[in-house]
C-alpha positions as CSV (number, residue, x, y, z in Angstrom):
1,M,-17.0,-32.3,-4.5
2,A,-17.1,-32.0,-8.3
3,K,-14.2,-33.1,-10.3
4,K,-12.4,-30.6,-12.6
5,S,-12.0,-31.3,-16.2
6,N,-8.6,-32.2,-17.5
7,M,-8.3,-28.8,-19.3
8,G,-9.1,-27.0,-16.0
9,G,-6.5,-29.1,-14.2
10,L,-4.0,-28.4,-16.9
11,I,-4.5,-24.7,-16.8
12,G,-4.4,-24.6,-13.0
13,S,-1.3,-26.7,-13.1
14,L,0.4,-24.3,-15.6
15,G,-0.4,-21.4,-13.3
16,G,1.0,-23.2,-10.3
17,W,4.2,-24.2,-12.1
18,A,4.5,-20.6,-13.4
19,F,4.4,-19.4,-9.8
20,L,7.0,-21.8,-8.5
21,V,9.3,-21.4,-11.5
22,G,8.9,-17.6,-11.3
23,V,9.8,-17.3,-7.7
24,I,12.8,-19.7,-8.0
25,L,14.0,-17.8,-11.2
26,A,13.6,-14.4,-9.4
27,V,15.8,-15.6,-6.5
28,I,18.4,-17.1,-8.8
29,L,18.5,-14.1,-11.1
30,G,18.6,-11.7,-8.1
31,V,21.6,-13.6,-6.7
32,L,23.4,-13.3,-10.0
33,G,23.0,-9.6,-10.4
34,P,20.5,-6.8,-11.3
35,V,17.6,-8.1,-13.4
36,S,17.1,-6.3,-16.7
37,G,16.5,-6.8,-20.4
38,T,15.2,-10.1,-21.5
39,W,15.1,-11.7,-18.1
40,L,13.0,-8.8,-16.8
41,I,10.5,-9.4,-19.6
42,V,10.4,-13.1,-18.8
43,L,9.6,-12.4,-15.2
44,V,6.8,-10.0,-16.2
45,V,5.3,-12.5,-18.5
46,I,5.5,-15.2,-15.8
47,G,3.6,-12.7,-13.5
48,L,1.0,-12.2,-16.2
49,V,0.5,-16.0,-16.5
50,I,0.2,-16.3,-12.7
51,G,-2.4,-13.5,-12.7
52,L,-4.4,-15.0,-15.5
53,L,-4.3,-18.7,-14.7
54,N,-3.4,-19.2,-11.1
55,V,-5.9,-17.1,-9.1
56,T,-9.6,-17.8,-9.3
57,G,-12.7,-17.4,-7.2
58,R,-12.2,-17.4,-3.4
59,E,-8.4,-17.0,-3.8
60,V,-8.8,-13.5,-5.2
61,K,-9.1,-11.5,-2.0
62,P,-6.3,-13.4,-0.1
63,F,-4.0,-13.1,-3.2
64,L,-4.7,-9.4,-3.6
65,L,-4.0,-8.8,0.1
66,S,-0.8,-10.9,0.0
67,G,0.3,-9.4,-3.3
68,V,-0.2,-5.8,-2.1
69,V,1.8,-6.5,1.1
70,L,4.5,-8.2,-0.9
71,I,4.7,-5.3,-3.3
72,I,4.8,-2.7,-0.6
73,A,7.3,-4.7,1.5
74,S,9.6,-5.3,-1.5
75,A,9.4,-1.7,-2.7
76,L,10.2,-0.3,0.7
77,G,12.6,-3.1,1.5
78,Q,14.7,-2.1,-1.5
79,N,15.3,1.3,0.2
80,V,16.3,-0.4,3.4
81,M,18.4,-3.2,1.8
82,A,20.1,-0.9,-0.8
83,D,23.5,-1.7,0.9
84,V,22.9,-5.5,0.5
85,Q,22.9,-5.6,-3.3
86,I,21.9,-9.3,-3.5
87,L,18.7,-8.8,-1.4
88,D,17.9,-5.6,-3.4
89,N,18.2,-7.6,-6.7
90,I,16.0,-10.4,-5.4
91,L,13.3,-7.9,-4.2
92,Q,13.4,-6.2,-7.6
93,A,13.0,-9.5,-9.4
94,L,10.1,-10.5,-7.1
95,L,8.4,-7.1,-7.9
96,A,8.7,-7.9,-11.6
97,I,6.6,-11.0,-11.0
98,F,4.1,-9.8,-8.4
99,V,3.2,-6.4,-9.8
100,P,1.8,-7.7,-13.1
101,A,0.1,-10.7,-11.3
102,T,-1.5,-8.5,-8.7
103,V,-2.7,-5.9,-11.3
104,I,-4.2,-8.7,-13.5
105,V,-6.0,-10.3,-10.6
106,A,-7.3,-6.8,-9.4
107,I,-8.6,-6.1,-12.9
108,K,-10.3,-9.5,-13.1
109,N,-11.9,-8.8,-9.7
110,V,-13.2,-5.4,-10.8
111,F,-14.8,-6.9,-13.8
112,T,-16.4,-9.6,-11.6
113,L,-17.8,-7.0,-9.3
114,A,-19.1,-4.9,-12.2
115,R,-21.0,-7.9,-13.6
116,S,-22.8,-8.6,-10.4
């Protein structure tokens, strides 16, 4: 197995940390109340970082499948969980992360397919 360069490891590590911090932050912010304004922008940026840095090669298809399922379940779950405000807020915060991440990975995948 070939070793990754330090730069590749650093970038992959940043994407992994962005994912972990983003999900934890989404849950915490969702518990505290509706996510809007600056925090919403922060979550979207974290989602962009996840999409750009964290998902490569053979991870693309499983990530897209999981991302689409998560987005659909979260969006539909908001309707079902509307009476449980904390869960509704958490689902909204998770959508703020996973929608941009999934869109970025899908766009990268389309460009990869177009090149081949």
